[in-house]
N, C-alpha and C positions, 0 to 999 in steps of 0.2 A: 278800908283803904280807898284810895282815889283811883278811879278808872282812867286809863290812858285814852288819848284821843282816838286811837285805833279801836279800842274796845267800845267806846261810845258810839262809833259808827254802826255797830251791830245792834244797837238798841232802837226801839221805836221812839218817836218824838216824846220827850218828857215834859211835863208829867203825862202819863197815859191815863185813860179813863179807869175809874175805880170799877171793880167787879159789881155786877148787878146783884140785887137782893136774891133773885132766883139762883144765880150762880153760887153765891156764898152759901145759901141754904143747901144746895145740892152737894157742894164740896164738904160742908160740915157734916152732913148725913153720912157721906162715904167715909170720911175720916173717923167718925164716931163708931161706925160699923167695924172698921179695921182696928182701931186703937182703943175703943171703949171710952173715949173722951174727946172733947172738941179740940181741934188743932189750934196752935197759936196763930194770931192774926197775920204774922209775917209769912206763914205758909201759904195762905190764900193769896196774899199779895205777890209772892213769888210765882205762883201758878198763873195769876192774872198777867204778870209781866211776860211770862212765856207765851201766853195766848196773844198778847198785844204784839210781841216781836214776830210771831209767825204771821199774824194778820198784816202787819206793816210791810213785811217782805213780800207777801202775796199781792198786796195792794200796789206796791211799787212796781212789781213785774207786770201786773195787769194794766197799770197806768201807762206802761210802755207798749201795750198791745200784745204782750206775750201770752201764749197759751200756757196755762198752769194746771198741773195735776199735783195736788198736795195730799199727802197721807199723814194722818196723825191718829192718836188714840181717840176713841169715841167721846171720852169725857170732854175733850177740847172743843167739840162742835155740836154734839147732839142736842136736840130741842132748840137749836138756834142760839145757844149760849156760848160764852167764852170767846174763842177765836172768831166766831161768826158775828158776835156783838161788835168787836173791834173792827172787823172787816167792813161791816156796814158803815161804821163811823168814818173810817179812812176813805172809803169809796163814795161817801155821801149818799148811801142808799137809805131808804126809809126803814126804820127799825120795826114799824108796824106793831104787831102784838108781841113781837120777839119769838113767836112760835115758828118753827121751821116752815118754810114755804110762804110765809106772810110777806116776804120781801122779794119773792122770785121774779115778779114782773119788772121790778126796778133794778134787778141785779145783773142785767145784761148777759143772760145765758149761764149763770153760775148754778150749779146743782150740787147738792150734798148727798152723800151716801154713807150710811152706817153699816158696817159689816158686823155680823154676830159670830163670835167664835163657835166652832163646831161643837165644843163640849157643852155649850148652851143648848144646841139642838138635841144632843143625846139625852139631856135632862128633861126634854119635852118643850118644844117651841110654843110660846104663848104669843100669838099674833097681836093681841091687844096690848100686851106689855111693850111691844116694839113699834106699834103704830105711832107715827108722828115724830120719830127720832130724827128723820131727815126729810128732804123734799119728796 
C-alpha cells in the first residue's frame, strides 16, 4: 500500500543508508542461530529502517539542543552498528573504524552503554565477550 503523508512524517529521510556489511553479517548470524537458516533480505532491510528511524529522531532532537536518553535493545547499537551508524551519518560525525568509542570525540558528549541481562551473569560473566560493546 501507499503510506499517508502523516505516516511518512514518522520515517527518516528516504532513501536511508543501507546496512553495513558488518551489520548484515551480525544479523544473519543471529537469525541463523534462531531459525537455522538465513533470513530473507527484506528482514534485514526492515531492521535497518527501524534503526534509521530511531537515529533520525534522536538526531532531530539533538539538533534542537535537547538532552536525549534513548533505550533500545543491544542489537541496535552494540559495537557501533545499526542505530549508531545512522546517527553518525545524520549528525555528521566521523564513522572512524565503526567500533564503539571510535567517534566519541566528534560526537559531542554522546555515550553508549550496553546492559547485560542478569541471566547472563548467572551463566558466568565473560568480560572479554562483552569488552567493546559500547564506549
